[in-house]
TIVO-2410 file (N, C-alpha, C; in nm, 3 decimals):
# residues 151
REC num residu      c1      c2      c3 atome chaine
REC   1      M  13.741   8.965   7.906     N      A
REC   1      M  13.781   8.964   8.005    CA      A
REC   1      M  13.768   8.847   8.139     C      A
REC   2      A  13.885   8.835   8.203     N      A
REC   2      A  13.817   8.698   8.290    CA      A
REC   2      A  13.833   8.781   8.420     C      A
REC   3      A  13.704   8.730   8.490     N      A
REC   3      A  13.700   8.748   8.611    CA      A
REC   3      A  13.806   8.779   8.693     C      A
REC   4      K  13.821   8.822   8.794     N      A
REC   4      K  13.959   8.819   8.883    CA      A
REC   4      K  13.897   8.785   9.025     C      A
REC   5      G  13.976   8.690   9.123     N      A
REC   5      G  13.902   8.654   9.218    CA      A
REC   5      G  13.926   8.473   9.205     C      A
REC   6      R  13.836   8.423   9.329     N      A
REC   6      R  13.820   8.288   9.331    CA      A
REC   6      R  13.735   8.244   9.409     C      A
REC   7      A  13.687   8.152   9.425     N      A
REC   7      A  13.584   8.053   9.490    CA      A
REC   7      A  13.667   8.052   9.606     C      A
REC   8      T  13.575   8.095   9.747     N      A
REC   8      T  13.632   8.096   9.843    CA      A
REC   8      T  13.572   8.045   9.985     C      A
REC   9      R  13.614   7.931  10.093     N      A
REC   9      R  13.518   7.905  10.176    CA      A
REC   9      R  13.570   7.926  10.304     C      A
REC  10      G  13.501   7.932  10.430     N      A
REC  10      G  13.512   7.983  10.529    CA      A
REC  10      G  13.378   8.084  10.586     C      A
REC  11      P  13.391   8.151  10.688     N      A
REC  11      P  13.353   8.204  10.746    CA      A
REC  11      P  13.285   8.328  10.689     C      A
REC  12      D  13.140   8.302  10.672     N      A
REC  12      D  13.037   8.445  10.599    CA      A
REC  12      D  13.100   8.592  10.664     C      A
REC  13      D  13.179   8.681  10.594     N      A
REC  13      D  13.212   8.809  10.599    CA      A
REC  13      D  13.093   8.915  10.629     C      A
REC  14      G  12.973   8.846  10.588     N      A
REC  14      G  12.836   8.934  10.566    CA      A
REC  14      G  12.818   9.055  10.473     C      A
REC  15      K  12.926   9.039  10.410     N      A
REC  15      K  12.904   9.165  10.306    CA      A
REC  15      K  12.825   9.112  10.176     C      A
REC  16      R  12.695   9.194  10.138     N      A
REC  16      R  12.607   9.116  10.032    CA      A
REC  16      R  12.554   9.288   9.996     C      A
REC  17      G  12.510   9.245   9.846     N      A
REC  17      G  12.468   9.379   9.815    CA      A
REC  17      G  12.322   9.408   9.861     C      A
REC  18      D  12.258   9.473   9.836     N      A
REC  18      D  12.125   9.524   9.830    CA      A
REC  18      D  12.000   9.472   9.727     C      A
REC  19      F  12.058   9.409   9.641     N      A
REC  19      F  11.984   9.326   9.559    CA      A
REC  19      F  12.027   9.204   9.527     C      A
REC  20      G  11.949   9.105   9.408     N      A
REC  20      G  12.006   9.024   9.376    CA      A
REC  20      G  11.937   8.913   9.324     C      A
REC  21      L  11.950   8.786   9.329     N      A
REC  21      L  11.874   8.717   9.224    CA      A
REC  21      L  11.839   8.553   9.343     C      A
REC  22      A  11.691   8.511   9.347     N      A
REC  22      A  11.714   8.400   9.418    CA      A
REC  22      A  11.667   8.269   9.299     C      A
REC  23      I  11.729   8.168   9.299     N      A
REC  23      I  11.744   8.039   9.188    CA      A
REC  23      I  11.680   7.936   9.238     C      A
REC  24      S  11.592   7.882   9.230     N      A
REC  24      S  11.543   7.772   9.266    CA      A
REC  24      S  11.531   7.663   9.151     C      A
REC  25      I  11.512   7.535   9.205     N      A
REC  25      I  11.418   7.419   9.114    CA      A
REC  25      I  11.301   7.402   9.134     C      A
REC  26      V  11.204   7.386   8.998     N      A
REC  26      V  11.095   7.351   8.988    CA      A
REC  26      V  11.071   7.238   8.911     C      A
REC  27      R  11.013   7.115   8.971     N      A
REC  27      R  11.020   6.994   8.893    CA      A
REC  27      R  10.850   7.010   8.792     C      A
REC  28      H  10.916   6.945   8.676     N      A
REC  28      H  10.771   6.983   8.611    CA      A
REC  28      H  10.782   6.804   8.558     C      A
REC  29      P  10.645   6.804   8.485     N      A
REC  29      P  10.640   6.668   8.459    CA      A
REC  29      P  10.704   6.608   8.326     C      A
REC  30      K  10.701   6.449   8.327     N      A
REC  30      K  10.761   6.432   8.201    CA      A
REC  30      K  10.973   6.436   8.251     C      A
REC  31      G  11.018   6.436   8.386     N      A
REC  31      G  11.119   6.445   8.385    CA      A
REC  31      G  11.213   6.563   8.332     C      A
REC  32      R  11.113   6.702   8.323     N      A
REC  32      R  11.169   6.797   8.320    CA      A
REC  32      R  11.189   6.908   8.428     C      A
REC  33      A  11.262   7.008   8.449     N      A
REC  33      A  11.262   7.099   8.558    CA      A
REC  33      A  11.347   7.237   8.472     C      A
REC  34      H  11.246   7.363   8.546     N      A
REC  34      H  11.272   7.479   8.532    CA      A
REC  34      H  11.379   7.552   8.682     C      A
REC  35      L  11.484   7.614   8.584     N      A
REC  35      L  11.537   7.720   8.700    CA      A
REC  35      L  11.432   7.827   8.681     C      A
REC  36      V  11.436   7.855   8.811     N      A
REC  36      V  11.338   7.996   8.830    CA      A
REC  36      V  11.422   8.069   8.855     C      A
REC  37      F  11.449   8.210   8.827     N      A
REC  37      F  11.500   8.352   8.870    CA      A
REC  37      F  11.384   8.414   8.886     C      A
REC  38      D  11.473   8.442   9.045     N      A
REC  38      D  11.346   8.558   9.101    CA      A
REC  38      D  11.430   8.686   9.108     C      A
REC  39      D  11.371   8.815   9.112     N      A
REC  39      D  11.473   8.948   9.155    CA      A
REC  39      D  11.441   8.947   9.329     C      A
REC  40      V  11.529   8.973   9.409     N      A
REC  40      V  11.532   8.948   9.513    CA      A
REC  40      V  11.607   9.099   9.621     C      A
REC  41      Q  11.551   9.180   9.682     N      A
REC  41      Q  11.606   9.293   9.756    CA      A
REC  41      Q  11.633   9.252   9.918     C      A
REC  42      R  11.739   9.273   9.951     N      A
REC  42      R  11.796   9.277  10.091    CA      A
REC  42      R  11.711   9.345  10.172     C      A
REC  43      V  11.665   9.266  10.333     N      A
REC  43      V  11.556   9.317  10.424    CA      A
REC  43      V  11.650   9.329  10.550     C      A
REC  44      G  11.654   9.480  10.570     N      A
REC  44      G  11.723   9.486  10.658    CA      A
REC  44      G  11.892   9.462  10.702     C      A
REC  45      T  11.956   9.498  10.782     N      A
REC  45      T  12.132   9.466  10.772    CA      A
REC  45      T  12.183   9.367  10.824     C      A
REC  46      G  12.097   9.290  10.920     N      A
REC  46      G  12.132   9.180  10.979    CA      A
REC  46      G  12.216   9.049  10.917     C      A
REC  47      R  12.290   8.958  11.013     N      A
REC  47      R  12.343   8.893  10.949    CA      A
REC  47      R  12.270   8.755  11.030     C      A
REC  48      P  12.239   8.620  10.929     N      A
REC  48      P  12.283   8.656  10.811    CA      A
REC  48      P  12.162   8.713  10.719     C      A
REC  49      A  12.193   8.761  10.573     N      A
REC  49      A  12.148   8.848  10.512    CA      A
REC  49      A  11.993   8.793  10.489     C      A
REC  50      Q  11.867   8.881  10.478     N      A
REC  50      Q  11.744   8.797  10.486    CA      A
REC  50      Q  11.720   8.877  10.336     C      A
REC  51      W  11.619   8.815  10.272     N      A
REC  51      W  11.595   8.868  10.175    CA      A
REC  51      W  11.432   8.877  10.105     C      A
REC  52      S  11.366   8.928  10.045     N      A
REC  52      S  11.231   8.952  10.009    CA      A
REC  52      S  11.232   8.953   9.871     C      A
REC  53      T  11.111   8.892   9.771     N      A
REC  53      T  11.145   8.852   9.647    CA      A
REC  53      T  11.058   8.993   9.544     C      A
REC  54      N  11.111   9.040   9.504     N      A
REC  54      N  11.054   9.127   9.411    CA      A
REC  54      N  10.963   9.095   9.321     C      A
REC  55      S  11.057   9.021   9.209     N      A
REC  55      S  10.917   9.002   9.085    CA      A
REC  55      S  10.989   8.892   9.046     C      A
REC  56      F  10.924   8.816   8.950     N      A
REC  56      F  10.963   8.698   8.911    CA      A
REC  56      F  11.052   8.728   8.752     C      A
REC  57      F  11.178   8.710   8.755     N      A
REC  57      F  11.242   8.731   8.636    CA      A
REC  57      F  11.234   8.639   8.489     C      A
REC  58      T  11.287   8.511   8.511     N      A
REC  58      T  11.290   8.430   8.401    CA      A
REC  58      T  11.314   8.258   8.432     C      A
REC  59      S  11.281   8.142   8.363     N      A
REC  59      S  11.296   8.034   8.397    CA      A
REC  59      S  11.352   7.983   8.296     C      A
REC  60      V  11.439   7.888   8.309     N      A
REC  60      V  11.505   7.793   8.186    CA      A
REC  60      V  11.439   7.663   8.187     C      A
REC  61      D  11.407   7.572   8.090     N      A
REC  61      D  11.383   7.435   8.106    CA      A
REC  61      D  11.507   7.370   8.063     C      A
REC  62      F  11.513   7.241   8.151     N      A
REC  62      F  11.622   7.104   8.178    CA      A
REC  62      F  11.555   7.033   8.196     C      A
REC  63      K  11.613   6.910   8.120     N      A
REC  63      K  11.632   6.771   8.174    CA      A
REC  63      K  11.639   6.747   8.358     C      A
REC  64      L  11.567   6.730   8.419     N      A
REC  64      L  11.562   6.746   8.574    CA      A
REC  64      L  11.711   6.621   8.594     C      A
REC  65      T  11.747   6.513   8.537     N      A
REC  65      T  11.848   6.446   8.588    CA      A
REC  65      T  11.982   6.476   8.562     C      A
REC  66      D  11.958   6.600   8.446     N      A
REC  66      D  12.097   6.651   8.335    CA      A
REC  66      D  12.125   6.773   8.450     C      A
REC  67      L  12.009   6.830   8.520     N      A
REC  67      L  12.027   6.966   8.623    CA      A
REC  67      L  12.085   6.882   8.735     C      A
REC  68      I  12.064   6.774   8.823     N      A
REC  68      I  12.067   6.717   8.943    CA      A
REC  68      I  12.223   6.666   8.912     C      A
REC  69      K  12.267   6.617   8.806     N      A
REC  69      K  12.365   6.562   8.826    CA      A
REC  69      K  12.496   6.677   8.748     C      A
REC  70      V  12.455   6.792   8.708     N      A
REC  70      V  12.519   6.891   8.649    CA      A
REC  70      V  12.592   6.847   8.529     C      A
REC  71      Q  12.540   6.801   8.427     N      A
REC  71      Q  12.579   6.720   8.325    CA      A
REC  71      Q  12.491   6.801   8.179     C      A
REC  72      L  12.522   6.945   8.193     N      A
REC  72      L  12.443   7.022   8.091    CA      A
REC  72      L  12.568   7.010   7.975     C      A
REC  73      D  12.493   7.098   7.867     N      A
REC  73      D  12.581   7.118   7.764    CA      A
REC  73      D  12.677   7.251   7.799     C      A
REC  74      D  12.766   7.269   7.751     N      A
REC  74      D  12.856   7.408   7.735    CA      A
REC  74      D  12.738   7.504   7.740     C      A
REC  75      Q  12.659   7.514   7.619     N      A
REC  75      Q  12.535   7.619   7.562    CA      A
REC  75      Q  12.466   7.622   7.723     C      A
REC  76      D  12.424   7.515   7.799     N      A
REC  76      D  12.324   7.587   7.859    CA      A
REC  76      D  12.386   7.618   7.963     C      A
REC  77      F  12.492   7.585   8.037     N      A
REC  77      F  12.596   7.657   8.108    CA      A
REC  77      F  12.643   7.805   8.086     C      A
REC  78      V  12.645   7.853   7.962     N      A
REC  78      V  12.638   7.991   7.917    CA      A
REC  78      V  12.529   8.046   7.885     C      A
REC  79      T  12.419   7.964   7.874     N      A
REC  79      T  12.288   8.043   7.894    CA      A
REC  79      T  12.263   8.071   8.047     C      A
REC  80      I  12.286   7.986   8.138     N      A
REC  80      I  12.242   7.981   8.302    CA      A
REC  80      I  12.319   8.125   8.380     C      A
REC  81      G  12.455   8.131   8.273     N      A
REC  81      G  12.569   8.235   8.274    CA      A
REC  81      G  12.483   8.399   8.291     C      A
REC  82      L  12.475   8.396   8.166     N      A
REC  82      L  12.409   8.511   8.070    CA      A
REC  82      L  12.285   8.526   8.124     C      A
REC  83      A  12.208   8.460   8.177     N      A
REC  83      A  12.078   8.489   8.254    CA      A
REC  83      A  12.130   8.560   8.385     C      A
REC  84      V  12.184   8.528   8.472     N      A
REC  84      V  12.242   8.590   8.584    CA      A
REC  84      V  12.291   8.719   8.596     C      A
REC  85      V  12.412   8.712   8.521     N      A
REC  85      V  12.495   8.852   8.471    CA      A
REC  85      V  12.386   8.980   8.380     C      A
REC  86      A  12.331   8.913   8.335     N      A
REC  86      A  12.267   8.999   8.263    CA      A
REC  86      A  12.145   9.089   8.348     C      A
REC  87      R  12.077   8.986   8.472     N      A
REC  87      R  11.975   9.030   8.520    CA      A
REC  87      R  12.035   9.168   8.638     C      A
REC  88      L  12.126   9.076   8.701     N      A
REC  88      L  12.225   9.182   8.810    CA      A
REC  88      L  12.232   9.274   8.717     C      A
REC  89      A  12.312   9.313   8.630     N      A
REC  89      A  12.353   9.410   8.505    CA      A
REC  89      A  12.208   9.527   8.492     C      A
REC  90      A  12.136   9.508   8.449     N      A
REC  90      A  12.006   9.532   8.468    CA      A
REC  90      A  11.957   9.602   8.590     C      A
REC  91      Q  11.969   9.494   8.707     N      A
REC  91      Q  11.945   9.558   8.838    CA      A
REC  91      Q  12.000   9.683   8.929     C      A
REC  92      Y  12.127   9.673   8.854     N      A
REC  92      Y  12.235   9.749   8.877    CA      A
REC  92      Y  12.217   9.909   8.821     C      A
REC  93      K  12.194   9.871   8.722     N      A
REC  93      K  12.154  10.004   8.582    CA      A
REC  93      K  12.039  10.065   8.646     C      A
REC  94      A  11.918  10.009   8.671     N      A
REC  94      A  11.791  10.022   8.748    CA      A
REC  94      A  11.805  10.118   8.856     C      A
REC  95      R  11.913  10.070   8.951     N      A
REC  95      R  11.917  10.128   9.087    CA      A
REC  95      R  11.976  10.233   9.043     C      A
REC  96      K  12.077  10.249   8.980     N      A
REC  96      K  12.149  10.402   8.950    CA      A
REC  96      K  12.093  10.499   8.880     C      A
REC  97      L  11.996  10.470   8.785     N      A
REC  97      L  11.869  10.520   8.762    CA      A
REC  97      L  11.798  10.600   8.850     C      A
REC  98      S  11.747  10.499   8.901     N      A
REC  98      S  11.651  10.531   9.062    CA      A
REC  98      S  11.703  10.611   9.131     C      A
REC  99      N  11.843  10.607   9.167     N      A
REC  99      N  11.928  10.705   9.264    CA      A
REC  99      N  11.917  10.835   9.204     C      A
REC 100      S  11.946  10.819   9.096     N      A
REC 100      S  11.971  10.981   9.021    CA      A
REC 100      S  11.891  11.050   8.990     C      A
REC 101      T  11.759  10.995   8.923     N      A
REC 101      T  11.611  11.049   8.965    CA      A
REC 101      T  11.569  11.091   9.094     C      A
REC 102      E  11.624  11.001   9.151     N      A
REC 102      E  11.569  11.077   9.308    CA      A
REC 102      E  11.657  11.191   9.339     C      A
REC 103      Q  11.791  11.182   9.304     N      A
REC 103      Q  11.869  11.340   9.334    CA      A
REC 103      Q  11.775  11.416   9.287     C      A
REC 104      Y  11.758  11.425   9.159     N      A
REC 104      Y  11.729  11.537   9.083    CA      A
REC 104      Y  11.615  11.590   9.116     C      A
REC 105      L  11.521  11.465   9.142     N      A
REC 105      L  11.356  11.577   9.216    CA      A
REC 105      L  11.372  11.589   9.331     C      A
REC 106      S  11.481  11.577   9.436     N      A
REC 106      S  11.528  11.628   9.539    CA      A
REC 106      S  11.578  11.733   9.530     C      A
REC 107      A  11.653  11.763   9.471     N      A
REC 107      A  11.724  11.920   9.414    CA      A
REC 107      A  11.628  12.003   9.325     C      A
REC 108      R  11.545  11.952   9.259     N      A
REC 108      R  11.422  12.027   9.211    CA      A
REC 108      R  11.338  12.063   9.353     C      A
REC 109      A  11.295  11.986   9.442     N      A
REC 109      A  11.205  12.031   9.511    CA      A
REC 109      A  11.267  12.132   9.615     C      A
REC 110      K  11.378  12.115   9.601     N      A
REC 110      K  11.478  12.232   9.704    CA      A
REC 110      K  11.471  12.380   9.679     C      A
REC 111      R  11.428  12.359   9.547     N      A
REC 111      R  11.472  12.494   9.469    CA      A
REC 111      R  11.291  12.572   9.473     C      A
REC 112      G  11.201  12.464   9.482     N      A
REC 112      G  11.045  12.512   9.487    CA      A
REC 112      G  11.025  12.551   9.603     C      A
REC 113      S  10.900  12.655   9.656     N      A
REC 113      S  10.860  12.674   9.760    CA      A
REC 113      S  10.717  12.658   9.770     C      A
REC 114      R  10.621  12.655   9.885     N      A
REC 114      R  10.494  12.617   9.867    CA      A
REC 114      R  10.401  12.744   9.831     C      A
REC 115      K  10.466  12.869   9.853     N      A
REC 115      K  10.382  13.012   9.842    CA      A
REC 115      K  10.417  12.987   9.667     C      A
REC 116      R  10.504  12.955   9.617     N      A
REC 116      R  10.489  12.949   9.458    CA      A
REC 116      R  10.388  12.845   9.435     C      A
REC 117      F  10.421  12.738   9.507     N      A
REC 117      F  10.298  12.615   9.429    CA      A
REC 117      F  10.118  12.654   9.425     C      A
REC 118      M  10.138  12.761   9.581     N      A
REC 118      M   9.981  12.755   9.602    CA      A
REC 118      M   9.946  12.888   9.496     C      A
REC 119      A  10.029  12.960   9.432     N      A
REC 119      A  10.020  13.097   9.338    CA      A
REC 119      A  10.032  12.990   9.235     C      A
REC 120      A  10.069  12.925   9.157     N      A
REC 120      A  10.013  12.847   9.024    CA      A
REC 120      A   9.893  12.805   9.043     C      A
REC 121      L   9.862  12.730   9.127     N      A
REC 121      L   9.748  12.643   9.196    CA      A
REC 121      L   9.641  12.737   9.139     C      A
REC 122      S   9.635  12.818   9.225     N      A
REC 122      S   9.533  12.960   9.230    CA      A
REC 122      S   9.483  12.998   9.081     C      A
REC 123      R   9.576  12.985   8.987     N      A
REC 123      R   9.533  13.031   8.844    CA      A
REC 123      R   9.456  12.887   8.797     C      A
REC 124      V   9.452  12.767   8.846     N      A
REC 124      V   9.377  12.657   8.778    CA      A
REC 124      V   9.237  12.679   8.781     C      A
REC 125      P   9.143  12.663   8.688     N      A
REC 125      P   8.984  12.665   8.726    CA      A
REC 125      P   8.964  12.571   8.809     C      A
REC 126      N   8.848  12.578   8.889     N      A
REC 126      N   8.834  12.528   8.996    CA      A
REC 126      N   8.686  12.457   8.903     C      A
REC 127      R   8.688  12.360   8.810     N      A
REC 127      R   8.581  12.299   8.734    CA      A
REC 127      R   8.597  12.152   8.782     C      A
REC 128      E   8.489  12.074   8.723     N      A
REC 128      E   8.524  11.959   8.644    CA      A
REC 128      E   8.576  11.921   8.509     C      A
REC 129      P   8.682  11.815   8.506     N      A
REC 129      P   8.778  11.791   8.364    CA      A
REC 129      P   8.646  11.754   8.267     C      A
REC 130      G   8.689  11.766   8.156     N      A
REC 130      G   8.622  11.748   8.035    CA      A
REC 130      G   8.600  11.622   8.008     C      A
REC 131      T   8.517  11.535   7.910     N      A
REC 131      T   8.473  11.404   7.934    CA      A
REC 131      T   8.523  11.334   7.876     C      A
REC 132      D   8.644  11.384   7.825     N      A
REC 132      D   8.773  11.290   7.797    CA      A
REC 132      D   8.890  11.315   7.889     C      A
REC 133      D   8.899  11.349   7.969     N      A
REC 133      D   9.005  11.377   8.093    CA      A
REC 133      D   8.936  11.296   8.221     C      A
REC 134      H   8.879  11.197   8.211     N      A
REC 134      H   8.876  11.125   8.334    CA      A
REC 134      H   8.940  10.977   8.341     C      A
REC 135      L   8.968  10.982   8.474     N      A
REC 135      L   9.050  10.840   8.498    CA      A
REC 135      L   8.955  10.735   8.480     C      A
REC 136      P   8.980  10.608   8.389     N      A
REC 136      P   8.927  10.468   8.457    CA      A
REC 136      P   8.892  10.435   8.573     C      A
REC 137      S   8.710  10.421   8.583     N      A
REC 137      S   8.679  10.355   8.753    CA      A
REC 137      S   8.657  10.220   8.748     C      A
REC 138      P   8.660  10.169   8.867     N      A
REC 138      P   8.750  10.176   8.960    CA      A
REC 138      P   8.923  10.145   8.902     C      A
REC 139      I   8.998  10.228   8.965     N      A
REC 139      I   9.160  10.172   8.921    CA      A
REC 139      I   9.223  10.112   9.055     C      A
REC 140      R   9.239   9.951   8.970     N      A
REC 140      R   9.274   9.883   9.036    CA      A
REC 140      R   9.447   9.844   9.036     C      A
REC 141      P   9.469   9.853   9.147     N      A
REC 141      P   9.670   9.781   9.157    CA      A
REC 141      P   9.679   9.654   9.084     C      A
REC 142      L   9.830   9.694   9.025     N      A
REC 142      L   9.810   9.549   8.967    CA      A
REC 142      L   9.831   9.451   9.083     C      A
REC 143      Q   9.772   9.341   9.028     N      A
REC 143      Q   9.798   9.181   9.113    CA      A
REC 143      Q   9.935   9.169   9.086     C      A
REC 144      R   9.984   9.066   9.220     N      A
REC 144      R  10.077   8.985   9.174    CA      A
REC 144      R  10.048   8.844   9.101     C      A
REC 145      T   9.945   8.813   9.167     N      A
REC 145      T   9.892   8.687   9.100    CA      A
REC 145      T   9.875   8.683   8.966     C      A
REC 146      A   9.863   8.766   8.896     N      A
REC 146      A   9.877   8.774   8.723    CA      A
REC 146      A  10.005   8.710   8.681     C      A
REC 147      L  10.116   8.751   8.763     N      A
REC 147      L  10.254   8.713   8.706    CA      A
REC 147      L  10.264   8.563   8.764     C      A
REC 148      A  10.201   8.466   8.878     N      A
REC 148      A  10.250   8.385   8.950    CA      A
REC 148      A  10.158   8.309   8.836     C      A
REC 149      G  10.056   8.332   8.753     N      A
REC 149      G   9.979   8.220   8.670    CA      A
REC 149      G  10.061   8.188   8.573     C      A
REC 150      R  10.163   8.293   8.520     N      A
REC 150      R  10.269   8.274   8.415    CA      A
REC 150      R  10.359   8.201   8.443     C      A
REC 151      R  10.426   8.145   8.569     N      A
REC 151      R  10.517   8.096   8.598    CA      A
REC 151      R  10.523   7.910   8.551     C      A
***
């Protein structure tokens, strides 16, 4: 099914989604370049839209001269387009799932009460966990730098 609409020029209407992709060119040795795709999330509601990078998504390798002159094979254009549309669809689905999970948890929270929670908690024995029931120590959060090294 063909997309409806067309490319337009004119003043920015300010309408943007809450998430998207930022695509950049990174030069590499021997005349190569990567198109790097990063997930981004809109920050605030101002105009022009401001974006914050959430995570690295993927990169695609090309000859720099072909990329700059837009002389790519048809398959290369398909690869780029597919990567963009697939990632935006995945972001949309993840956002939708996240919203439905949040709604579910919110509804469950409304059904609960602090009194019933404390009553259930009072039945839990106050003792140290077994030797096989400990978290590793120390717990360290994931470092964004670990992903940066793979770019």
